[in-house]
C-alpha positions as CSV (number, residue, x, y, z in Angstrom):
1,M,75.6,5.8,159.8
2,T,75.2,7.9,163.0
3,P,71.8,9.4,163.7
4,P,71.7,13.3,163.8
5,Q,72.0,14.7,167.3
6,D,69.6,17.4,168.5
7,I,72.1,19.8,170.0
8,F,70.9,23.3,170.7
9,Q,73.0,26.2,171.7
10,Y,71.6,28.3,174.5
11,Y,73.0,31.7,175.4
12,S,72.5,34.0,178.4
13,T,73.4,37.6,178.9
14,C,75.3,38.7,182.0
15,P,73.2,41.5,183.7
16,A,76.4,43.2,185.1
17,C,78.5,43.5,181.9
18,E,76.0,42.3,179.2
19,G,78.5,39.7,178.0
20,V,77.2,36.7,176.2
21,I,77.6,33.3,178.1
22,D,77.2,29.9,176.4
23,V,75.0,28.0,178.8
24,S,74.2,25.0,176.5
25,T,75.8,22.4,178.8
26,L,74.7,23.9,182.1
27,E,71.7,22.9,184.2
28,P,68.8,25.3,184.3
29,Y,68.9,27.8,187.1
30,S,72.4,26.8,188.2
31,K,74.9,29.6,189.2
32,V,77.8,30.3,186.9
33,A,80.5,32.9,186.9
34,C,80.5,35.2,183.9
35,P,83.7,34.6,181.9
36,H,83.9,38.3,181.1
37,C,83.5,40.0,184.5
38,G,83.4,37.2,187.1
39,E,79.9,38.2,188.4
40,F,77.8,35.1,189.4
41,V,74.6,34.8,187.5
42,R,71.7,32.3,187.3
43,V,71.4,30.3,184.1
44,R,68.0,30.8,182.4
45,R,67.1,28.3,179.8
46,K,64.4,27.6,177.3
47,F,62.8,24.2,176.7
48,D,60.8,23.9,173.5
49,H,58.5,27.0,173.9
50,F,58.9,27.2,177.7
51,S,61.2,29.6,179.4
52,I,62.4,28.9,183.0
53,I,61.6,31.9,185.1
54,K,62.6,31.0,188.7
55,Q,63.2,28.1,191.0
56,I,60.3,27.7,193.5
57,G,61.4,24.6,195.4
58,E,64.1,21.9,195.8
59,G,63.9,18.4,197.2
60,G,66.0,15.3,197.6
61,M,66.0,14.4,193.9
62,S,64.4,17.3,192.1
63,V,64.0,21.0,191.6
64,C,60.6,22.7,191.0
65,L,60.8,25.6,188.5
66,T,58.3,28.1,187.3
67,P,57.9,28.1,183.5
68,K,56.6,30.8,181.2
69,T,54.8,30.1,177.9
70,P,54.5,32.6,175.0
71,L,51.0,33.9,174.4
């Protein structure tokens, strides 16, 4: 018997054309071309109750991101 996998679907909206983009397999805050209009957008993702707002730094092996928590 295979254990259940915790797979979540994450979607982002293109600010140029408002098309929905599946960003489930993409790294947070990576750049991706919108499949609808071709505009490059940053992937914003949610982790548990945190939302990634912006990248504030990058080093040799890591990226530092600013999270937002709901009130």
